[in-house]
Structures are given as C-alpha cells and as structure tokens.
N, C-alpha and C positions, 0 to 999 in steps of 0.2 A: 439475882442473887445476893443474899444478905452479906456485907463487907465481913459481921462477925461469926459467921457460917465455919466451921472447922472444915479445913480441908481436908479431901479423903486421901486413903494410903491406895493404892494402887497396887493388887497383888497378882500376879498371871504365874499359875501352874496349873499342869493338867493332870496332878493327882488333887483327888478329894479329899485323903486323908492328909497329905501335906497341908491344904488349905486349911483344913480344921486343927489340924495341929499350930498353925502359924495364928488364926482366929483364937484359940486358947490361950496362946502365948501374949497376945495383944491385951488378951482381957484381964490375966494375970497380972501384966506389970501397967495396968491401968489408961491403956491409951483409949482417948475418947474420939478420934478421929475414927469417923467410917470406912468401913474396908470395902475394897471396891473388886471384887473377884474376876479374872479372865482365865479362858482355856488355854489360850495360846496369842501367840503374838499378833495376829491377824487381829480378834476382839478388841486388844487393847490398844493397836494404832487404830482403831473405828472410833474406839472414844474418845482419843486424844486426836483426833480430826476436831471433836465435838469443841475440846478445850483450845483449838485452834481459831476457831472460829466464834471463839467469846461466849460460847453456850455453857459452856462450865469452867466452874476453876480448876487451875492447873493444880494436879496431884501433890499433897508434899513432900511425898516420895514413890518411887516406881521400885516394888521387889519383883523381880525377874528370873526366873526358871531359865538354867541354858537348855538344858533339855525336853523340848515341847513336839509335838504334832504341828503339821502345815507350818508353820513359822516358829523358829527357836528363838529362845534367848538373846542369842549373839544377832540374828538376823535383826531380830525388833529394835535392840540397840543400838545397829548401825543405823535404822531408820531414824528412830528418835534424836540421834546426833546429826544427822543430816538437817533436820529441821530446825531452823533460827528463833523459832519459837516455842521449842521443846528444850533446846541444849543445856536450859540452867537447871530443870528437874533433875535431882538427884535419883540415881539408880544405884539398886544394889542388887547384884548379880546371886542367886541361888542356887546352888547344883549339889548332885550326891557323885558329880565327878571329881577326880582326882587326878585327872589331864593337868598338865602344867600348861599345854597349850590352849587350854580353854579359859584360864588365868589371865595369861599374858593376852591374849584376844581380847577378852574383856576388860580392862585396864587401858590397852593401847585404842580402844573403843568409846573410850570415855566411863567406863562404870567407875562411882564412886566408892564401892564395897564390893567384897566377893566374899561369903560366905557359904560353907561346906555343910550340906545336911548330913545329919538331920538339924534343923536349926534349933540351937539350945537357946536360952535368953542370954545367957553371957555375951554370945556372940553378936546376938542379934542388937543389943543396949550398946554394945561396944562401937559395931557398926552404925547406927543411928546417931550417938553421941558424936560418933567423928562427923558425920554429916552438920550435925546441929553446930558443933565448935567450928566448922568452916564458914558457917553462913555467918555466926556471930564476931569471929575475928574480922571476916571481909566487911563486916556491916552493911552485908546485902542479901535482904530476904530474897527467898525463891521467887521469881518474877511471876507475877499475875498477868495473864493473859487480855488482852484487850485488844477490840477490833475497832479501828477508827473512824 
C-alpha cells in the first residue's frame, strides 16, 4: 500500500438514497478521498478486521448510521471502541432519529460527532472540521494500523 494513497472514508448506511446523497455531498465539496459504502455494521466490522490485520489503511473517518438492520450503528460503534487498534478512528454518527437517548448513547460510546439527517453540507463540514481541528491541536494524526 503506497503511503501517499488517500485514506478512504467509510460510510455505513442501509439507505441507497442516503448513500447517494452523501456521495453527491462529498463531490460538491471536492473531497478526493475514496468513499467505501457498507449496508450495516456487520459489513463495516468485516472490513475493519482487514484494517486491524494491516491489510488496508485505516479510514480517515467513519460515517455511521444509527438505525440499520442486522447490526445498528450504536452496536458497531460499541465494537469499534472496544478494539484498541480502531479506537483512534473518528466516528460521526448519522441519524434521522431525534431521540435524545440515541445522542447520549453515541457520545457515551465515544462518537466524535452526531449529525441528524437529512445530511446537509454545513452540518457535514462542521463535523469534519471539528475532527480535523482535534487532530491538528493534539498534533497526533489518526493512527495507521501496522502489524508487527
């Protein structure tokens, strides 16, 4: 894997319409990173297994829908934060839910941001900028997973 390769952005959402909207949003704001889509938390975690094994670069950020079949976003976030090699990856929770409980649980589990759908460009940019500012202030880039 070349070091200068752009790290992917993982998007996990079971709605094809929402995935298309996010892809168009990224294109409009000229995000060059490749987008990798997953339909649920199970698919996402299978790919993150490859990241932990050093077979793929860690994603720049994970956009994670809260409500999905098989494994929802909250359950996937819980699993991501349990794994030492994945804890440093920023996770933005996406949801159409306006339930305060979902918001609190997401932040309790370590979400970096929480965006209510429909995803608009201003909300998305604000969430990404917050995560970027965090990395810049701590001068600690997101971890690159390596196998010894």
